[in-house]
C-alpha positions in Angstrom: -98.8 179.8 117.2 -99.3 178.6 120.2 -100.3 182.4 121.8 -103.2 182.7 118.7 -104.5 179.3 119.6 -104.9 180.6 123.2 -106.7 183.6 122.5 -109.3 181.5 120.3 -110.5 179.9 123.4 -111.2 183.1 125.2 -113.9 183.8 123.2 -117.1 183.4 125.1 -120.7 181.9 123.5 -123.7 184.0 123.6 -125.1 182.3 126.5 -122.5 183.2 129.0 -122.2 186.4 128.5 -122.6 187.1 132.2 -119.3 185.4 133.0 -116.9 188.0 130.4 -115.6 191.0 132.0 -117.5 193.8 132.7 -117.2 196.9 131.1 -116.2 199.8 132.6 -118.9 202.8 132.4 -118.0 205.1 130.1 -119.1 207.9 131.9 -117.4 207.2 134.8 -114.4 206.5 132.4 -115.0 210.0 131.0 -116.1 212.0 133.8 -113.0 211.1 136.0 -109.3 212.3 135.3 -108.5 208.5 136.0 -103.9 208.2 135.7 -102.4 205.8 133.2 -101.5 203.4 136.2 -105.3 203.1 136.9 -106.6 202.7 133.5 -103.4 200.1 133.0 -104.6 198.5 136.0 -108.6 198.0 134.7 -107.0 196.6 131.6 -105.1 193.9 133.4 -108.3 193.1 135.5 -109.7 192.8 132.2 -107.2 190.3 130.6 -107.1 187.9 134.1 -111.2 187.9 133.7 -110.8 187.3 129.9 -108.6 184.4 130.6 -111.2 183.1 133.6 -114.2 183.4 131.3 -112.5 181.1 128.4 -111.2 178.5 131.0 -115.1 178.3 132.3 -116.4 178.2 128.7 -113.3 175.2 128.1 -115.1 173.6 131.4 -118.3 173.5 129.7 -117.3 172.7 126.6 -115.5 169.5 128.2 -118.9 168.5 130.4 -121.1 168.4 127.0 -118.2 166.5 125.4 -118.2 164.1 128.4 -122.6 164.4 128.1 -122.0 163.3 124.8 -120.3 160.7 125.2 -122.8 159.0 128.1 -125.2 159.3 125.6 -123.4 156.8 123.4 -122.8 154.7 126.3 -118.7 155.6 125.7 -118.0 156.7 129.0 -119.4 154.8 132.1 -121.8 156.7 134.7 -118.9 156.5 137.6 -116.2 158.2 135.4 -119.2 160.6 134.4 -119.8 161.4 138.1 -115.9 162.0 139.2 -115.7 164.0 135.7 -118.4 166.3 136.4 -117.7 166.8 140.3 -114.1 167.9 139.2 -115.3 170.4 136.4 -117.8 171.5 138.9 -115.2 172.5 141.5 -112.8 173.8 139.1 -115.8 176.0 137.6 -116.4 177.1 141.0 -113.1 178.1 141.9 -112.7 180.0 138.7 -116.3 181.8 139.5 -114.7 182.3 142.8 -111.3 184.4 141.3 -113.7 186.4 138.8 -116.0 187.6 141.6 -113.0 188.5 143.5 -111.7 190.5 140.7 -114.6 192.2 139.5 -115.1 193.2 143.0 -111.4 194.9 143.2 -111.7 196.8 139.9 
């Protein structure tokens, strides 16, 4: 049950498509005799990138929810600033990881 919940969280909205794992060029995949090891390795990278993309999506949702609270005056400016700063730092770390995995692939 918990795995199914996590799988739902990995869905990335259409306005964040660039954060998803890039797809391997089909011509490249077909033209080169890729070993099972290489294919499994690439699939593992895709899995990791999908998890990172889902994490970034959830951080974005948290920021959006906080902005709605701010709009309704249910959160202070000081709390909001700290939250946005922490979410921004976490996003930057995840984006760096996403880029690193992409360049390794």
